[in-house]
VMD Tcl script that draws the C-alpha trace (Angstrom):
set ca {
  {223.55 190.07 -67.66}
  {222.88 186.40 -67.02}
  {223.55 184.10 -69.98}
  {221.01 181.28 -70.10}
  {221.88 178.05 -71.86}
  {218.69 176.50 -73.22}
  {218.14 173.18 -74.93}
  {216.80 169.65 -74.76}
  {218.14 167.18 -72.22}
  {221.43 165.64 -73.22}
  {222.50 168.53 -75.45}
  {225.37 169.47 -73.12}
  {224.18 172.62 -71.36}
  {225.90 171.79 -68.07}
  {229.10 170.58 -69.74}
  {229.36 173.74 -71.86}
  {228.53 175.97 -68.88}
  {231.37 174.37 -66.91}
  {233.74 175.11 -69.81}
  {232.67 178.77 -69.78}
  {232.90 179.42 -66.05}
  {233.81 177.10 -63.21}
  {231.38 179.07 -61.03}
  {228.41 178.59 -63.37}
  {224.97 177.89 -61.94}
  {223.13 174.69 -62.82}
  {219.43 175.11 -62.14}
  {218.91 171.40 -61.55}
  {221.71 171.32 -58.94}
  {220.34 174.48 -57.27}
  {216.91 172.86 -57.03}
  {218.36 169.62 -55.66}
  {220.21 171.61 -53.00}
  {216.93 173.31 -51.99}
  {214.93 170.09 -51.76}
  {217.63 167.81 -50.40}
  {217.01 165.03 -52.91}
  {217.39 164.24 -56.57}
  {214.94 165.73 -59.03}
  {213.79 162.25 -60.07}
  {213.02 161.40 -56.41}
  {211.18 164.72 -56.00}
  {209.17 164.01 -59.18}
  {208.11 160.65 -57.71}
  {207.35 162.09 -54.30}
  {205.72 165.46 -55.10}
  {204.97 165.40 -58.83}
  {205.78 167.56 -61.81}
  {203.65 170.56 -60.80}
  {205.57 170.99 -57.53}
  {208.86 170.66 -59.41}
  {207.86 173.24 -62.03}
  {207.01 175.72 -59.23}
  {210.49 175.26 -57.74}
  {211.99 175.60 -61.19}
  {210.17 178.91 -61.76}
  {211.28 180.26 -58.38}
  {214.87 179.27 -59.14}
  {214.76 180.89 -62.59}
  {213.57 184.15 -61.02}
  {216.42 183.99 -58.50}
  {219.17 183.43 -61.06}
  {217.83 186.11 -63.39}
  {217.82 188.60 -60.50}
  {221.58 188.25 -60.04}
  {223.50 191.38 -60.98}
  {226.60 189.76 -62.40}
  {227.77 188.00 -65.53}
  {226.45 184.57 -64.61}
  {226.34 181.49 -66.84}
  {223.25 179.39 -66.10}
  {222.54 175.89 -67.33}
  {218.75 175.53 -67.37}
  {216.68 172.38 -67.13}
  {215.25 171.13 -70.41}
  {211.67 171.78 -69.32}
  {212.17 175.35 -68.09}
  {210.38 176.66 -71.21}
  {207.13 174.79 -70.51}
  {205.79 177.49 -68.19}
  {204.40 180.65 -69.78}
  {205.69 182.67 -66.82}
  {209.18 181.23 -67.34}
  {209.07 182.06 -71.04}
  {208.19 185.66 -70.15}
  {211.15 185.83 -67.74}
  {213.46 184.37 -70.37}
  {212.23 186.87 -72.98}
  {213.18 189.72 -70.63}
  {216.72 188.32 -70.63}
  {216.92 189.04 -74.38}
  {220.29 189.06 -76.14}
  {221.55 186.52 -73.59}
  {219.55 183.36 -74.32}
  {221.66 180.73 -76.06}
  {220.06 177.62 -77.53}
  {222.24 174.54 -77.89}
  {220.86 172.16 -80.50}
  {221.49 168.76 -82.02}
  {219.35 166.35 -83.99}
  {216.89 164.21 -82.07}
  {218.75 161.10 -83.22}
  {222.05 162.36 -81.79}
  {220.43 163.32 -78.48}
  {218.51 160.06 -78.19}
  {221.73 158.14 -78.77}
  {223.52 160.17 -76.07}
  {220.70 159.57 -73.60}
  {220.68 155.82 -74.29}
  {224.41 155.62 -73.61}
  {224.33 157.72 -70.43}
  {224.23 155.18 -67.60}
  {225.23 157.71 -64.90}
  {222.40 160.17 -65.41}
  {219.16 158.33 -66.01}
  {216.53 161.02 -66.61}
  {212.88 160.43 -65.68}
  {211.61 161.90 -68.96}
  {213.82 159.52 -70.93}
  {213.00 156.47 -68.81}
  {209.23 157.01 -68.79}
  {208.58 157.61 -72.50}
  {208.97 155.66 -75.72}
  {211.23 156.98 -78.45}
  {208.18 158.23 -80.39}
  {206.79 160.02 -77.33}
  {210.19 161.54 -76.63}
  {210.40 162.76 -80.22}
  {207.04 164.52 -79.84}
  {208.28 166.17 -76.62}
  {211.49 167.19 -78.42}
  {209.53 168.82 -81.26}
  {207.24 170.69 -78.85}
  {210.12 172.00 -76.78}
  {212.29 172.93 -79.77}
  {209.54 175.26 -80.98}
  {209.54 176.95 -77.56}
  {213.35 177.14 -77.33}
  {213.62 178.61 -80.81}
  {211.07 181.29 -79.95}
  {213.24 182.43 -77.03}
  {216.76 182.03 -78.41}
  {218.92 185.00 -79.30}
  {221.70 182.74 -80.55}
  {221.49 179.13 -81.75}
  {224.52 176.85 -81.75}
  {224.42 173.36 -83.23}
  {226.63 171.26 -80.96}
  {226.38 167.98 -82.84}
  {229.83 168.09 -84.45}
  {231.54 170.34 -81.91}
  {233.28 169.65 -78.63}
  {232.02 171.39 -75.48}
  {235.22 173.47 -75.55}
  {234.47 174.64 -79.11}
  {230.89 175.55 -78.17}
  {232.13 177.44 -75.11}
  {234.59 179.38 -77.29}
  {231.76 180.43 -79.63}
  {229.72 181.68 -76.67}
  {232.71 183.44 -75.08}
  {233.30 185.35 -78.34}
  {229.70 186.51 -78.65}
  {229.17 190.24 -78.27}
}
mol new
graphics top color blue
foreach p $ca { graphics top sphere $p radius 0.5 }
foreach p [lrange $ca 0 end-1] q [lrange $ca 1 end] { graphics top cylinder $p $q radius 0.2 }
display resetview
């Protein structure tokens, strides 16, 4: 079964996935390979609705795989009702990585290499509202919740690897 790593941007889904399996799938990278540009450029060019459609198609593809795949999802994958239904069908394998908003906001501020459109285009208060909305959705889908705030990616990966 596919293990989905869920969580807000900056929580470390991709970093933890890489610790678990060097052949993990990163939904954002899969989408970028399909469209031939960065997600932020695609957002500017085609808009969020077009991106969310690609994201849904990609989620269906990775969940259809027949092997033990680790998948790092995009932070907004839970916004679509259809995606939430797909994720629910993957029950027992949906892992939510969490941290406080303050910790995530601090990480995002310090990350100069990966400037995310959602972070750049919203105030801290707006981002907090988005965080709260998405956390409610993530929590409704998660089979396992791991707080990553005081753990290294390697420690988080070990917890996931030891899950039954």
